[in-house]
Steps between C-alpha positions, in 0.01 A plus 500: 500500500792288613411154623467497881622188679391471864785380719465198724802489731512182708680449829421225745199403289338844533459804274728778620669818387846617598614861524797557266568127508566496875390165647477666841236744371225261400128561475274194482198566278341159459548151640372304200695554173245311289210716621710811447587392146136426424397839632737672258362279224141592589607864481609440140873439536635369167822359649663458841855564623599264781819526708611226737683713756618205706656331198646832382699542818605139547488357150340169421707215632700739714344412830244778492123471502287560195136537401493278194192304602311826542620607157381173350158546661474854359585377150242224522232741621543765228441511127737793438881505470709490816862608495723392787819641646704409804764229539512395134871438458531186289354344187336242723326776697378662177364169376335421833323836503371459146381148574295622797308734271701823512480675162841665522782520753690803623875456552681755716794391715614237250512761223766682702696203630454248219410696184555193283196346670278762338641413158438130561150555637396714203645250255317214668167657594473807276505872570125509563546283807810662650511853643797671664443697818725800564464628855701819524618706795707803410557353157634169632317171446431327829467125565371242751165664556663845485706424812840533328659714233581318179793719400352550152364816340129457428517643148804294402327191635195572285709548186683173561173315561349648183794369300438159656145499368297658781202687360340620823626655821319556826679811624454600863640807669538359851491846660144546368368148562213491748511878556213611271710814436494468123707304249854595404404621154849617410648157572258341253576764239873444543469124464253522212732727299777239520294196404443402139261202520392421856190642671475623859254419775520782755490419870516706816339814634158507334261670740195584290346567162722800423802274524347263247463795262870575549581138418281527189713791381803270503376294204760659269765370741391136464287491819174314433396362840521570870493297820289647779494372856432713807283755317259225396495338843423835661227596250682800356298491178143640490389224264575222748204316646531590866212273589715201414725580795213556738309184411752252364288203597221633281713525184469217250871442438432234239295721271763672293460801275584552134876535542709329238605143562841338513736560207291798393540765769876550530679696228686269263865598513642277228 
């Protein structure tokens, strides 16, 4: 089965989900990101995907807010890998994220606007620590927290990034994100056929176990993992421990399970 990464999307210090990336359509699921992260860990998460939505829209150093202290607290609380996206648009931002305990960073907007940054980041930090995010809408890569079109074809962007040394892409079909209507399987097939070395982490649209089986079928197309958000928060999977939502105060969030530890859980891309 493909590795499942629970999504932790942070805005204003809280755990939220957006519908198709629309900041005006926000659902708040939890006020404490550390407790939320620990709950996923208790439920056997092997890795966590964190997005700083405030930083994604404003960019670090651009006058916008960010949730970096919350991210640091999550990293300190967990013993599994955390990957972080949102507002990482400089080598300094990459380094700062890694120093706070993030296992690998996800670069999106900068890959479109400053592709040389990806080359430099991979050369400096290695391809295991740098992931490129491709957030597509109608085949176009979007930027600035999905609020603007990037003017670049998503497939052509991926091919350029692969030549620059990228060995993993987080590919999101924005039209499916937060809808639970199923992943865009054909988009992953199309991208996977064009890649020669990089792997794909699917993102967007997963609504239940059947969708995970569809993702599993994409292994020949270089898809080996999937990010799941809303479906997990809304208990769409029969195996989830519903009692944990009903009696959160009674859950021992510091007694972790047998999930793999840091440096062991995430697929090694290079």
